[in-house]
N, C-alpha and C positions, 0 to 999 in steps of 0.2 A: 694367780690361782684361777681368775676367769679365762686366761689363755689355755691352761691345761684342759678345761671343759669344753672350750673351743675346739681345741686339737682332737679331743675325745669324740665329740659331736662329728667333726669332719671325718673322721677316719670311720665311724659307725655309718655316716651317710655314704662314704665311698663303698664300703662294703655292702650295703645294702643296695646300691646301684649295680654293683656288680653281680649279686645274686639275681636281682630283677633282670638284669641282661641275659643272664644264663637261662632262667626260666622261660623268658620270651624266645629266645633262639631254641630251646628244646621244643616248645608248644608249637612253634611254626615248622619245625622238622617233621614233627609227628603228624601234624595235620597235611602238610603239602604231600608227604610221602604216603601217607594213607591213601589220599586221592590218586596218586600216581600209580601205586600197587592195584587199587580197585580198577582204575583205568585200564592197566594191563591185563588184568585178569578178565575183564569183559570183551577185551577187543583182540586177544591174542589167544591161538591155539595152543602155543607152547610157552607156558608160563615162566619155567625154569631156564631162562638164558641170561649169560651175564651181563649183556647189553641193557636188560630191564632193571639192573640193580646197581648200575654204576652210580646214579646219583645217590642211592640210599646208602651206600659204602662210603662214597667219597665225602658226602655231607656229614654222614655218621662220624667218621674220623675227626671233621671240624669240630662236632658237638663234642667229641671225647676231649679233644685239646682244650676247648673252652671249659669243659667241667674241671680238668685238670688245674688250669690257670685258677678257676674261681674257687675251687676247694683246696687248692695248696698240695695237691698230689703230684709228685713229681719222681717218678721211678728211676729216671736216669741220673738225676743230681742228688737225690735225697732230699729228705724232709726239711733239714735246716741249712741247706746249701748255701742259700741266699743269706741268711743270717751270718754264717761263716765268714762268707767272702766279705760282708760288710765291715764285720768285726775286723778281719784282717786288713783291709784297706785303711780303716780308721787307726789301728796300731801302726801301719807304716807311716801314715801322716804323722802321728805323734812322735814316733821316732825321728822323723825328718824335722819336725819342730824343734826337737831337744838338740839336735845337733848344732842349731844357731843360737842356742842360749847360752 
């Protein structure tokens, strides 16, 4: 019973660390890119150039991927894809073990 509580605690702790990591990543993204955009707007005559937004877009994609991993959103593989794959391999291992009994 104590082992189950320890497992639940470790799983919850890992989840909190993932969330914390994502929120720190997002906060740094917002702060740094705000400074970059303010700097560009103050120093440049033509604000709307692709070169000014490369960091914003590329890093933004990184934040989106981090969010999809953290919150379990995966439009390509589906919501339960990982669990289905785990179950599939567990079933295959079970069948393999049954062959040798």
